[in-house]
LUMTI-472005 format. One record per residue: x, y, z of N, C-alpha, C in turn; chain; residue number from 1. Coordinates in nm, 4 decimals. Each point is the difference from the previous one (the first is absolute). Example, Ala and Ser with C-alpha at 12.3 -4.5 7.8 and 13.67 -1.06 7.14 Angstrom:
REM residues 2
+----------+----------+----------+----------+----------+----------+----------+----------+----------+------+-----+
:      npx :      npy :      npz :     capx :     capy :     capz :      cpx :      cpy :      cpz : unit : pos :
+----------+----------+----------+----------+----------+----------+----------+----------+----------+------+-----+
:   1.3190 :  -0.5690 :   0.7800 :  -0.0890 :   0.1190 :   0.0000 :   0.0900 :   0.1200 :   0.0000 :    A :   1 :
:  -0.0350 :   0.1050 :  -0.0720 :   0.0820 :   0.1190 :   0.0060 :  -0.0770 :   0.1090 :   0.0730 :    A :   2 :
+----------+----------+----------+----------+----------+----------+----------+----------+----------+------+-----+
This chain:
REM residues 134
+----------+----------+----------+----------+----------+----------+----------+----------+----------+------+-----+
:      npx :      npy :      npz :     capx :     capy :     capz :      cpx :      cpy :      cpz : unit : pos :
+----------+----------+----------+----------+----------+----------+----------+----------+----------+------+-----+
:  12.3514 :  -3.0399 :   0.7633 :   0.1041 :  -0.0152 :  -0.0994 :   0.0910 :  -0.1179 :   0.0346 :    A :   1 :
:   0.0350 :  -0.0113 :   0.1263 :   0.0850 :  -0.1104 :   0.0427 :  -0.0681 :  -0.1332 :  -0.0255 :    A :   2 :
:  -0.1312 :  -0.0058 :   0.0276 :  -0.0733 :  -0.1245 :  -0.0251 :   0.0018 :  -0.0369 :  -0.1478 :    A :   3 :
:  -0.0156 :   0.1014 :  -0.0887 :   0.0036 :  -0.0261 :  -0.1431 :   0.1374 :  -0.0514 :  -0.0418 :    A :   4 :
:   0.1041 :   0.0610 :   0.0554 :   0.1354 :  -0.0437 :  -0.0330 :   0.0254 :  -0.1405 :   0.0510 :    A :   5 :
:  -0.0478 :  -0.0293 :   0.1215 :   0.0159 :  -0.1356 :   0.0531 :  -0.0779 :  -0.0991 :  -0.0849 :    A :   6 :
:  -0.1204 :   0.0381 :  -0.0419 :  -0.0802 :  -0.0874 :  -0.0856 :   0.0694 :  -0.0198 :  -0.1337 :    A :   7 :
:   0.0567 :   0.1056 :  -0.0532 :   0.0716 :  -0.0092 :  -0.1266 :   0.1203 :  -0.0920 :   0.0136 :    A :   8 :
:   0.0716 :   0.0130 :   0.1085 :   0.1164 :  -0.0863 :   0.0222 :  -0.0426 :  -0.1461 :   0.0151 :    A :   9 :
:  -0.1080 :  -0.0237 :   0.0709 :  -0.0494 :  -0.1367 :   0.0173 :  -0.0439 :  -0.0580 :  -0.1338 :    A :  10 :
:  -0.0687 :   0.0811 :  -0.0803 :  -0.0444 :  -0.0472 :  -0.1303 :   0.1194 :  -0.0263 :  -0.0911 :    A :  11 :
:   0.1014 :   0.0841 :   0.0081 :   0.1201 :  -0.0213 :  -0.0798 :   0.0647 :  -0.1319 :   0.0390 :    A :  12 :
:   0.0125 :  -0.0248 :   0.1289 :   0.0591 :  -0.1257 :   0.0460 :  -0.0826 :  -0.1177 :  -0.0486 :    A :  13 :
:  -0.1306 :   0.0126 :   0.0067 :  -0.0882 :  -0.1064 :  -0.0461 :   0.0167 :  -0.0222 :  -0.1491 :    A :  14 :
:  -0.0051 :   0.1077 :  -0.0770 :   0.0040 :  -0.0147 :  -0.1452 :   0.1345 :  -0.0519 :  -0.0477 :    A :  15 :
:   0.1077 :   0.0393 :   0.0646 :   0.1318 :  -0.0441 :  -0.0439 :   0.0366 :  -0.1338 :   0.0612 :    A :  16 :
:  -0.0329 :  -0.0198 :   0.1268 :   0.0400 :  -0.1217 :   0.0702 :  -0.0927 :  -0.1161 :  -0.0239 :    A :  17 :
:  -0.1182 :   0.0108 :   0.0507 :  -0.0931 :  -0.1124 :  -0.0034 :  -0.0423 :  -0.0338 :  -0.1423 :    A :  18 :
:  -0.0375 :   0.0992 :  -0.0775 :  -0.0483 :  -0.0282 :  -0.1345 :   0.1098 :  -0.0532 :  -0.0908 :    A :  19 :
:   0.1215 :   0.0481 :   0.0185 :   0.1086 :  -0.0435 :  -0.0872 :   0.0399 :  -0.1444 :   0.0270 :    A :  20 :
:  -0.0225 :  -0.0474 :   0.1202 :   0.0416 :  -0.1354 :   0.0374 :  -0.1022 :  -0.1017 :  -0.0484 :    A :  21 :
:   0.0283 :  -0.0611 :  -0.1118 :  -0.0850 :  -0.1069 :  -0.0535 :  -0.1468 :   0.0411 :  -0.0135 :    A :  22 :
:  -0.0235 :   0.1201 :  -0.0425 :  -0.1363 :   0.0486 :  -0.0154 :  -0.0631 :  -0.0535 :  -0.1276 :    A :  23 :
:  -0.1262 :  -0.0385 :   0.0071 :  -0.0692 :  -0.0379 :  -0.1222 :  -0.0340 :   0.1231 :  -0.0847 :    A :  24 :
:   0.0098 :   0.1181 :   0.0603 :  -0.0275 :   0.1237 :  -0.0725 :   0.1277 :   0.0442 :  -0.0703 :    A :  25 :
:  -0.0047 :   0.0073 :  -0.1308 :   0.1150 :   0.0404 :  -0.0796 :  -0.0487 :   0.0865 :  -0.1150 :    A :  26 :
:   0.0861 :   0.0900 :  -0.0426 :  -0.0310 :   0.0836 :  -0.1155 :  -0.0127 :  -0.0867 :  -0.1244 :    A :  27 :
:  -0.0945 :   0.0325 :  -0.0839 :  -0.0188 :  -0.0706 :  -0.1265 :   0.0747 :   0.0704 :  -0.1122 :    A :  28 :
:  -0.0151 :   0.1312 :  -0.0064 :   0.0645 :   0.0816 :  -0.1031 :   0.1174 :   0.0741 :   0.0627 :    A :  29 :
:   0.0815 :   0.0624 :  -0.0841 :   0.1060 :   0.0819 :   0.0575 :  -0.0567 :   0.1377 :   0.0351 :    A :  30 :
:   0.0796 :   0.0797 :   0.0701 :  -0.0469 :   0.1300 :   0.0493 :  -0.0449 :   0.0906 :  -0.1143 :    A :  31 :
:   0.0726 :  -0.0001 :  -0.1086 :  -0.0361 :   0.0847 :  -0.1137 :  -0.1375 :  -0.0368 :  -0.0543 :    A :  32 :
:  -0.0269 :  -0.1291 :  -0.0112 :  -0.1308 :  -0.0438 :  -0.0494 :  -0.1113 :   0.0354 :   0.0971 :    A :  33 :
:   0.0242 :  -0.0171 :   0.1289 :  -0.1004 :   0.0382 :   0.0992 :  -0.0304 :   0.1494 :  -0.0115 :    A :  34 :
:   0.1046 :   0.0789 :  -0.0128 :  -0.0195 :   0.1448 :  -0.0088 :  -0.0737 :   0.0404 :  -0.1277 :    A :  35 :
:   0.0464 :  -0.0482 :  -0.1155 :  -0.0570 :   0.0472 :  -0.1271 :  -0.1346 :  -0.0622 :  -0.0339 :    A :  36 :
:  -0.0246 :  -0.1221 :   0.0481 :  -0.1255 :  -0.0673 :  -0.0361 :  -0.1117 :   0.0188 :   0.1010 :    A :  37 :
:   0.0360 :   0.0247 :   0.1261 :  -0.1036 :   0.0088 :   0.1026 :   0.0025 :   0.1349 :   0.0725 :    A :  38 :
:   0.1121 :   0.0329 :   0.0614 :   0.0034 :   0.1192 :   0.0856 :  -0.0141 :   0.1289 :  -0.0796 :    A :  39 :
:   0.0740 :   0.0134 :  -0.1086 :  -0.0085 :   0.1243 :  -0.0766 :  -0.1391 :   0.0252 :  -0.0586 :    A :  40 :
:  -0.0617 :  -0.0964 :  -0.0674 :  -0.1356 :   0.0268 :  -0.0506 :  -0.1008 :   0.0300 :   0.1113 :    A :  41 :
:   0.0138 :  -0.0714 :   0.1114 :  -0.0933 :   0.0236 :   0.1108 :   0.0227 :   0.1371 :   0.0617 :    A :  42 :
:   0.1245 :   0.0394 :   0.0168 :   0.0271 :   0.1326 :   0.0578 :  -0.0372 :   0.1103 :  -0.0977 :    A :  43 :
:   0.0185 :  -0.0233 :  -0.1299 :  -0.0399 :   0.1008 :  -0.0996 :  -0.1489 :   0.0310 :   0.0078 :    A :  44 :
:  -0.0796 :  -0.0998 :   0.0348 :  -0.1443 :   0.0236 :   0.0139 :  -0.0263 :   0.1078 :   0.1051 :    A :  45 :
:   0.0780 :  -0.0007 :   0.1064 :  -0.0147 :   0.1019 :   0.1042 :   0.0668 :   0.1297 :  -0.0435 :    A :  46 :
:   0.1226 :  -0.0096 :  -0.0531 :   0.0735 :   0.1204 :  -0.0386 :  -0.0767 :   0.0845 :  -0.1019 :    A :  47 :
:  -0.0716 :  -0.0645 :  -0.0913 :  -0.0665 :   0.0724 :  -0.1081 :  -0.1515 :   0.0051 :   0.0144 :    A :  48 :
:  -0.0490 :  -0.0206 :   0.1198 :  -0.1446 :  -0.0030 :   0.0216 :  -0.0661 :   0.1345 :  -0.0323 :    A :  49 :
:   0.0720 :   0.1102 :   0.0163 :  -0.0607 :   0.1297 :  -0.0320 :  -0.0140 :   0.0192 :  -0.1511 :    A :  50 :
:   0.0847 :  -0.0671 :  -0.0798 :  -0.0099 :   0.0081 :  -0.1462 :  -0.1186 :  -0.0790 :  -0.0526 :    A :  51 :
:  -0.0175 :  -0.1188 :   0.0568 :  -0.1079 :  -0.0885 :  -0.0450 :  -0.0747 :  -0.0535 :   0.1217 :    A :  52 :
:  -0.0794 :   0.0853 :   0.0637 :  -0.0731 :  -0.0454 :   0.1186 :  -0.1054 :  -0.1049 :  -0.0362 :    A :  53 :
:  -0.0217 :  -0.0922 :   0.0913 :  -0.1045 :  -0.1003 :  -0.0245 :  -0.1356 :   0.0689 :  -0.0171 :    A :  54 :
:  -0.0712 :  -0.0393 :  -0.1047 :  -0.1260 :   0.0669 :  -0.0291 :  -0.1239 :  -0.0831 :   0.0240 :    A :  55 :
:   0.0189 :  -0.1289 :   0.0210 :  -0.1159 :  -0.0858 :   0.0224 :   0.0397 :  -0.1133 :   0.0939 :    A :  56 :
:  -0.0961 :  -0.0840 :   0.0322 :   0.0269 :  -0.1090 :   0.0943 :   0.1105 :  -0.0932 :  -0.0487 :    A :  57 :
:   0.0026 :  -0.0294 :  -0.1282 :   0.1025 :  -0.0901 :  -0.0534 :   0.1390 :   0.0619 :   0.0143 :    A :  58 :
:   0.0111 :   0.1286 :  -0.0253 :   0.1295 :   0.0681 :   0.0134 :   0.0434 :   0.0074 :   0.1462 :    A :  59 :
:  -0.0948 :   0.0233 :   0.0887 :   0.0345 :   0.0003 :   0.1431 :   0.0421 :  -0.1397 :   0.0454 :    A :  60 :
:  -0.0665 :  -0.1019 :  -0.0520 :   0.0367 :  -0.1379 :   0.0353 :   0.1425 :  -0.0294 :  -0.0481 :    A :  61 :
:   0.0339 :   0.0478 :  -0.1182 :   0.1367 :  -0.0179 :  -0.0513 :   0.1005 :   0.0747 :   0.0887 :    A :  62 :
:  -0.0375 :   0.1191 :   0.0478 :   0.0881 :   0.0736 :   0.0916 :   0.0163 :  -0.0773 :   0.1303 :    A :  63 :
:  -0.1056 :  -0.0590 :   0.0497 :   0.0106 :  -0.0852 :   0.1188 :   0.0978 :  -0.1149 :  -0.0261 :    A :  64 :
:  -0.0119 :  -0.0630 :  -0.1150 :   0.0884 :  -0.1117 :  -0.0343 :   0.1462 :   0.0438 :  -0.0044 :    A :  65 :
:   0.0266 :   0.1123 :  -0.0620 :   0.1375 :   0.0476 :  -0.0131 :   0.0589 :   0.0390 :   0.1357 :    A :  66 :
:  -0.0791 :   0.0653 :   0.0824 :   0.0521 :   0.0413 :   0.1304 :   0.0195 :  -0.1195 :   0.0922 :    A :  67 :
:  -0.0870 :  -0.0993 :  -0.0093 :   0.0188 :  -0.1219 :   0.0780 :   0.1247 :  -0.0756 :  -0.0483 :    A :  68 :
:   0.0188 :  -0.0057 :  -0.1302 :   0.1182 :  -0.0642 :  -0.0549 :   0.1268 :   0.0702 :   0.0495 :    A :  69 :
:  -0.0042 :   0.1309 :   0.0072 :   0.1142 :   0.0764 :   0.0495 :   0.0263 :  -0.0298 :   0.1476 :    A :  70 :
:  -0.1054 :  -0.0042 :   0.0793 :   0.0159 :  -0.0300 :   0.1426 :   0.0571 :  -0.1403 :   0.0206 :    A :  71 :
:  -0.0499 :  -0.0965 :  -0.0729 :   0.0499 :  -0.1364 :   0.0147 :   0.1418 :  -0.0135 :  -0.0552 :    A :  72 :
:   0.0346 :   0.0811 :  -0.0983 :   0.1369 :  -0.0009 :  -0.0513 :   0.0996 :   0.0417 :   0.1068 :    A :  73 :
:  -0.0402 :   0.0886 :   0.0876 :   0.0888 :   0.0389 :   0.1104 :   0.0289 :  -0.1212 :   0.0876 :    A :  74 :
:  -0.0988 :  -0.0847 :   0.0210 :   0.0242 :  -0.1227 :   0.0764 :   0.0964 :  -0.0923 :  -0.0735 :    A :  75 :
:  -0.0123 :  -0.0071 :  -0.1316 :   0.0922 :  -0.0825 :  -0.0783 :   0.1441 :   0.0464 :   0.0161 :    A :  76 :
:   0.0191 :   0.1294 :   0.0173 :   0.1353 :   0.0534 :   0.0140 :   0.0689 :  -0.0463 :   0.1276 :    A :  77 :
:  -0.0714 :  -0.0712 :   0.0849 :   0.0576 :  -0.0507 :   0.1249 :   0.0297 :  -0.1494 :  -0.0027 :    A :  78 :
:  -0.0196 :  -0.0643 :  -0.1163 :   0.0284 :  -0.1434 :  -0.0069 :   0.1373 :  -0.0232 :  -0.0634 :    A :  79 :
:   0.0576 :  -0.1180 :   0.0249 :   0.1303 :  -0.0327 :  -0.0585 :  -0.0019 :   0.0150 :  -0.1523 :    A :  80 :
:   0.1060 :   0.0565 :  -0.0498 :   0.0113 :   0.0266 :  -0.1424 :  -0.0247 :   0.1455 :  -0.0320 :    A :  81 :
:  -0.0731 :   0.0683 :   0.0870 :  -0.0237 :   0.1435 :  -0.0163 :   0.0556 :   0.0798 :   0.1171 :    A :  82 :
:  -0.0199 :  -0.0499 :   0.1204 :   0.0357 :   0.0781 :   0.1181 :   0.1504 :   0.0247 :   0.0085 :    A :  83 :
:   0.0336 :   0.1092 :   0.0638 :   0.1396 :   0.0329 :   0.0270 :   0.0149 :   0.0210 :   0.1496 :    A :  84 :
:   0.1122 :  -0.0392 :   0.0528 :   0.0240 :   0.0053 :   0.1445 :   0.0458 :   0.1388 :   0.0419 :    A :  85 :
:  -0.0938 :   0.0935 :  -0.0052 :   0.0314 :   0.1354 :   0.0478 :  -0.1253 :   0.0642 :   0.0563 :    A :  86 :
:   0.0217 :   0.0823 :   0.0995 :  -0.1146 :   0.0717 :   0.0575 :  -0.0567 :   0.0991 :  -0.0992 :    A :  87 :
:   0.0827 :   0.0551 :  -0.0883 :  -0.0468 :   0.0918 :  -0.1048 :  -0.1008 :  -0.0703 :  -0.0901 :    A :  88 :
:   0.0334 :  -0.1234 :  -0.0416 :  -0.0894 :  -0.0787 :  -0.0856 :  -0.1342 :  -0.0205 :   0.0697 :    A :  89 :
:   0.0061 :  -0.0388 :   0.1251 :  -0.1216 :  -0.0247 :   0.0753 :  -0.0816 :   0.1282 :   0.0158 :    A :  90 :
:   0.0660 :   0.1080 :   0.0346 :  -0.0701 :   0.1287 :   0.0155 :  -0.0706 :   0.0390 :  -0.1298 :    A :  91 :
:   0.0727 :  -0.0072 :  -0.1114 :  -0.0585 :   0.0391 :  -0.1284 :  -0.1144 :  -0.0925 :  -0.0400 :    A :  92 :
:   0.0170 :  -0.1287 :   0.0261 :  -0.1051 :  -0.0967 :  -0.0330 :  -0.1253 :   0.0255 :   0.0832 :    A :  93 :
:   0.0179 :   0.0284 :   0.1280 :  -0.1155 :   0.0284 :   0.0859 :  -0.0663 :   0.1316 :  -0.0383 :    A :  94 :
:   0.0789 :   0.0996 :  -0.0420 :  -0.0581 :   0.1256 :  -0.0488 :  -0.0844 :  -0.0257 :  -0.1246 :    A :  95 :
:   0.0524 :  -0.0818 :  -0.0903 :  -0.0744 :  -0.0346 :  -0.1211 :  -0.1293 :  -0.0711 :   0.0361 :    A :  96 :
:   0.0106 :  -0.0975 :   0.0895 :  -0.1192 :  -0.0750 :   0.0398 :  -0.1043 :   0.0909 :   0.0635 :    A :  97 :
:   0.0430 :   0.0888 :   0.0905 :  -0.0949 :   0.0892 :   0.0669 :  -0.0701 :   0.0913 :  -0.1001 :    A :  98 :
:   0.0763 :   0.0560 :  -0.0939 :  -0.0596 :   0.0879 :  -0.1014 :  -0.0946 :  -0.0783 :  -0.0898 :    A :  99 :
:   0.0394 :  -0.1215 :  -0.0377 :  -0.0839 :  -0.0816 :  -0.0886 :  -0.1276 :  -0.0463 :   0.0693 :    A : 100 :
:   0.0099 :  -0.0372 :   0.1269 :  -0.1205 :  -0.0396 :   0.0741 :  -0.0950 :   0.1189 :   0.0119 :    A : 101 :
:   0.0539 :   0.1166 :   0.0278 :  -0.0843 :   0.1206 :   0.0069 :  -0.0636 :   0.0294 :  -0.1363 :    A : 102 :
:   0.0748 :  -0.0227 :  -0.1078 :  -0.0549 :   0.0199 :  -0.1344 :  -0.1101 :  -0.1011 :  -0.0293 :    A : 103 :
:   0.0197 :  -0.1247 :   0.0435 :  -0.1026 :  -0.1021 :  -0.0192 :  -0.1276 :   0.0386 :   0.0751 :    A : 104 :
:   0.0152 :   0.0464 :   0.1222 :  -0.1165 :   0.0441 :   0.0781 :  -0.0679 :   0.1190 :  -0.0664 :    A : 105 :
:   0.0782 :   0.0927 :  -0.0551 :  -0.0579 :   0.1157 :  -0.0694 :  -0.0739 :  -0.0444 :  -0.1259 :    A : 106 :
:   0.0557 :  -0.0953 :  -0.0711 :  -0.0665 :  -0.0512 :  -0.1206 :  -0.1318 :  -0.0676 :   0.0365 :    A : 107 :
:   0.0008 :  -0.0773 :   0.1080 :  -0.1237 :  -0.0644 :   0.0443 :  -0.1057 :   0.1027 :   0.0381 :    A : 108 :
:   0.0452 :   0.1134 :   0.0553 :  -0.0918 :   0.1070 :   0.0411 :  -0.0337 :   0.0943 :  -0.1154 :    A : 109 :
:   0.0613 :  -0.0251 :  -0.1171 :  -0.0192 :   0.0863 :  -0.1180 :   0.0405 :   0.1446 :   0.0304 :    A : 110 :
:   0.1109 :   0.0160 :   0.0717 :   0.0464 :   0.1317 :   0.0438 :   0.1194 :   0.0441 :  -0.0840 :    A : 111 :
:  -0.0285 :   0.0701 :  -0.1079 :   0.1022 :   0.0451 :  -0.0935 :   0.0980 :   0.0974 :   0.0657 :    A : 112 :
:  -0.0502 :   0.0869 :   0.0843 :   0.0870 :   0.0986 :   0.0648 :   0.1070 :  -0.0678 :   0.0870 :    A : 113 :
:  -0.0393 :  -0.0990 :   0.0774 :   0.0964 :  -0.0718 :   0.0836 :   0.1008 :  -0.0743 :  -0.0880 :    A : 114 :
:  -0.0466 :  -0.0630 :  -0.1068 :   0.0916 :  -0.0681 :  -0.0915 :   0.1044 :   0.0963 :  -0.0547 :    A : 115 :
:  -0.0429 :   0.1175 :  -0.0405 :   0.0947 :   0.0982 :  -0.0520 :   0.0960 :   0.0463 :   0.1088 :    A : 116 :
:  -0.0481 :   0.0132 :   0.1218 :   0.0852 :   0.0419 :   0.1112 :   0.1063 :  -0.1045 :   0.0342 :    A : 117 :
:  -0.0262 :  -0.1250 :  -0.0314 :   0.0940 :  -0.1078 :   0.0330 :   0.1165 :  -0.0100 :  -0.0979 :    A : 118 :
:  -0.0061 :   0.0731 :  -0.1095 :   0.1097 :  -0.0022 :  -0.0965 :   0.1338 :   0.0285 :   0.0656 :    A : 119 :
:   0.0045 :   0.1003 :   0.0862 :   0.1258 :   0.0393 :   0.0642 :   0.0585 :  -0.1092 :   0.0860 :    A : 120 :
:  -0.0820 :  -0.0614 :   0.0830 :   0.0488 :  -0.1059 :   0.0887 :   0.0479 :  -0.1210 :  -0.0801 :    A : 121 :
:  -0.0733 :  -0.0356 :  -0.1024 :   0.0406 :  -0.1131 :  -0.0829 :   0.1291 :   0.0326 :  -0.0743 :    A : 122 :
:   0.0067 :   0.1190 :  -0.0580 :   0.1210 :   0.0409 :  -0.0716 :   0.1209 :   0.0005 :   0.0931 :    A : 123 :
:  -0.0179 :   0.0530 :   0.1203 :   0.1114 :   0.0051 :   0.0959 :   0.0524 :  -0.1395 :   0.0325 :    A : 124 :
:  -0.0892 :  -0.0962 :   0.0164 :   0.0457 :  -0.1359 :   0.0317 :   0.0775 :  -0.0582 :  -0.1172 :    A : 125 :
:  -0.0472 :   0.0211 :  -0.1205 :   0.0688 :  -0.0523 :  -0.1188 :   0.1357 :   0.0681 :  -0.0182 :    A : 126 :
:  -0.0007 :   0.1300 :   0.0066 :   0.1234 :   0.0762 :  -0.0226 :   0.1057 :  -0.0324 :   0.1051 :    A : 127 :
:  -0.0396 :  -0.0092 :   0.1245 :   0.0946 :  -0.0321 :   0.1068 :   0.0657 :  -0.1362 :  -0.0236 :    A : 128 :
:  -0.0798 :  -0.0964 :  -0.0386 :   0.0527 :  -0.1346 :  -0.0258 :   0.0916 :   0.0016 :  -0.1219 :    A : 129 :
:  -0.0409 :   0.0661 :  -0.1061 :   0.0813 :   0.0022 :  -0.1203 :   0.1339 :   0.0699 :   0.0233 :    A : 130 :
:  -0.0001 :   0.1044 :   0.0774 :   0.1257 :   0.0691 :   0.0322 :   0.0924 :  -0.0920 :   0.0784 :    A : 131 :
:  -0.0558 :  -0.0744 :   0.0940 :   0.0818 :  -0.0859 :   0.0868 :   0.0482 :  -0.1271 :  -0.0704 :    A : 132 :
:  -0.0725 :  -0.0485 :  -0.0997 :   0.0335 :  -0.1310 :  -0.0566 :   0.0539 :   0.0043 :  -0.1431 :    A : 133 :
:  -0.0054 :   0.1108 :  -0.0639 :   0.0497 :   0.0052 :  -0.1398 :   0.1406 :   0.0475 :  -0.0054 :    A : 134 :
+----------+----------+----------+----------+----------+----------+----------+----------+----------+------+-----+
């Protein structure tokens, strides 16, 4: 646990310090656009997977795309224009990334049960962040 916290603190320092200083990486859209155009649709694919489970290879490929987009969106949340200088932000972002990466791996494995099980972890990361930042 201490190692994770130290890693989180180091990543926070990196994301706020090094990246913010003349970084070529900058947000393109505002936070609302990132959330409504990319993160929300991608997370909805996981949240509602039990309602409309992928039924063929094309649908599973689309689930892979959405879960990968969600995982990479967590990385975007650490660049200037999106990131916030708080350990809470970093914790929630890493929780989102971990859940999304696990969902991407489950989609690649065509494992519907694991995808459904990940709803809680993904929801918790979103809810925790929204409570802290809204």
